[in-house]
N, C-alpha and C positions, 0 to 999 in steps of 0.2 A: 707290214707284210709278214714278218717272221716273229712276231711278238711271242707267240705260243710254241714255236718250233724248238724242240729240245735238241740242240746242236750236237752234244756229245753222243745222244742216241743216233742221230743222223750218221755221225762219223764212224761209229762202232757197229753199226748194223751189219750183220753177216750178210754178204753178197757173193754170188758166184763170180761176178765180174769185178774187175778192178775199176775203181772210179778215178775220174780226173778232176783236178782243180787248177784254176789259173791264179797265179800270183802277180798282183799289181803292185808296183813300186811308185808311190806318189811323187817321189823326187824325180822320176824320169818322164812323166807325162802329166798333162793337164787333166783336171777332173772330168772334163767332157770327153776327151780321148779315152781316158780310163773306162768310162761308163759305156762307150760305144764297143770298146774291145771286150768288156764283160758281157755285154748283151750278146755279141758274136759268139763268145765261149758258151754261155748258157744255151743258145739255140743249137750249138754243135754237140751238145750233150754234157757239158761240164757240170759237176754236182756241188761245187763249192768255190767261193772266191776268198782268196787270202789277200790281206792288205798289209804291206810293210816290206821289209827286207833291205833297207838302206840306212846308212848312218846320217844321211842328210833328211830323213823324215822327222817330222815333228807334229804335235797335236793339231796344228792348223791345216797343214796340207793333208794329213790323214783323214781328219774329220770332213774336209771339203770333198775328198775323194769318195769316202764312204756314203755321204749324202747324195752325191751325183749318181753313183752306182745304184743306191737303194731307190732313188727316183724313177730311173729309167726301168728297173726290173719291176717296180710296182705297177707301172703303166702297162707292161707286157702281161702281168698276172691279170690285171683288170680287163685287158682286151680279151684274154683267153676265156675268162669266166662269162663273157658276153656271147661266147660260141657255145651253142647247145650241145655240140659234139664233145666239148671239153668239160667233163663233169667234175674232174678233180685236177688240181694243178699243185704240185709239190714245190713249196718255196726253196730257193737256193740260198744257203746262209752265207753272210758276208762276215768273215772272220779276221780279227787283227792278228797279225804275225809280226809283232813288235821287236825292234832292235833294243828297246829299253822302255822304262817307265815314262819317258817323255814323248812317246809316240802312241798314245792311246786316244781312243774316241768312244764317246758314250752312245754314239749313233749305230755302232755295229752290233751284231747279234751275239758275239761271243769273242773271246780271246785265247790265244794259245798260251796258257800259264806254264811256261817251260823252264826247265833247268838244263843249261848247257853243260851236260854231265862230264865231258872230258875237257873242260876249261881248267886252266890252272890259276884262274882268278876268282876271288870271293864274290867280285861284282857280278859275274854271271852265273854263278852258283846259287846265289841267295839274295844279294843286296838289291839288285834291280827288281827282283820280285817283291821284297819287302816294301820298296818304294812304290810300286805300282799297285799292291793289293788294296789299299784303301780307296783308290780311285775306282777300282773294278767293283768294290762293294758298293760305293756310292752311286755308280752309273748303272748298276743292276744288269750288266752284261755277263754272260755265262763263262766261267773260266773252264778251260779244257786242259786238265792235267796231262803234261807231256814231257817225256825225256827226249832231249835233243842231242844228237851225236854228230860231230863233223868228222866226215872221213876224207881221206886224201883224194883229190889234191887240196881241197878245203877252201881255196880262194880267199877273198877278203874277210868272209865271216870267221874263218879259222884264225887269220892273223888278228883281227880286231878282238875276237873272243878269247885269244890266247889259248887255243885248243891244242892238246897233245893229240894230234891227228891219228885217226884209226887208220892204219895202212891196209892195202889190199888183201894182204894174207893174214891179218889179225884176227882169225877166226875165233879162237878162244876168248880174245879179249872183247869182241862184240857180243859174244854169248854171255859173258859175265855181265856187261853193261845191260844187256836185255833183261836178264834175270833181276838185276838191281832195280831197274826201272819198274818192273812188275812188283817187286817187294816193297818199293816205295809206295805203291798204290797209283802210280800213273796209269792212264788208260790208253795213252798214244805213245808211240816211239817213231821219232822222225830221224831218218838216216840222210844227211845232207853232204853233198859232194862240193857245194859252193856255187854261188850264182855265176853262170857263165863258165862253168868248169869244162875243161877240154876233154874230160871223160867222166862218166857217171859213177855212182857207187858200184863197186864190184858185186855182181849178182851172188857170188858166194857169200858175201857178208850178209845180204839180204836173206838168203837161205838159212844161214846160221842163226840169225836173230829170230826168223820165223820158227825154227825148230826148238829155240830156247825159251820162247815165252808165248803167251796168249794175247798179246797186245795187238791193237790196230797198228799196222806198219805203214808209215808214209815215207816215200822216197822223193827226193828232189836234187836238182843240180846236174847239169850236163846232159839232159834228156832232151833231144831235139827232134826225134822222129818216133813214129809208132813202133818201129821194130825194136828200138832200144828200150822203149817203155814195156814192150811185150816181154822182153827178157827179164826185166825188173818184176813185172807182174807174175811171171811163171816161177820166179824164185821166192815169191811170198808177199809182195807189195799189195796192200789193200788200196792205197792211194797213190797216184803219180802226180807230182806238181810241176808245172812248167811256168816260167816267168819270162826269160829272155826271148823265147819263141814268139810270143804274142808281140813283143816290141818291134818285131821285124817287119810287121805288117800295118800299114796306115790305112788300108782298105778294109773295112769291117767285113764285107762280103768274102773277100779273099781269106781273111783270117778265119771266118766261119767254115769256109770249105776245107782249109788246111786242118783245123782242130777235128772237124768231123772225120776226115780220114785218119788222123792221128789216133782217136779214140777207137775207131773201127779196127785198125790195125793192132792197137794195144790189146784188144780182147778177141782178136781172130783165132 
């Protein structure tokens, strides 16, 4: 489906509207449930699917999840091509968002090749990347160079990643990190509040990062409604990621309705 899709170009494309992506944790749902949730998200207007996010993920459950999602989306793409009114269909990329080198899949379209820039551990600064790079090369999946910053409250990712959290008022610090990411040659900058965070990244931090660099800015963690997403978008976020929100709905139709309204409110 997405063999010729250049995922980095898709992510960095300049767009007046902020885009939405759904994050699927293979450790929290079966491949079949994940596929149905992704289909609902795509029908609602999501533009990317991220796979990963848990310390309990591994190659086996990640690969099974990616394959299930790809199969259901390929069926939808095929069906749309049979409709004479649908002359063109843009594929939605399936991108790995791994917690480490042990959670990769050759079935995905791309992988966020990221440095946890404010980690105090060499493991998350360079060692996991070195371990994963040969697999990425062999699998021929597209690496997406990304700086990853964990902001307060940080959650489990901040704890596991041994991050020196960026606090809500660390304006100059986030600007320095944004510049550093740009000078390193990264194309993406992810500001993360932590999965299930009780509050999102401070919009002032997003604004500061936006003013400091020309990177594509992705924001996730603690965003549960369209109005919160809108504040992040207005501050300069190019992409908004939601994960836990999708897991609250077992009914795919209800999830599609919720995400449709979420994306509409985000760009209102």
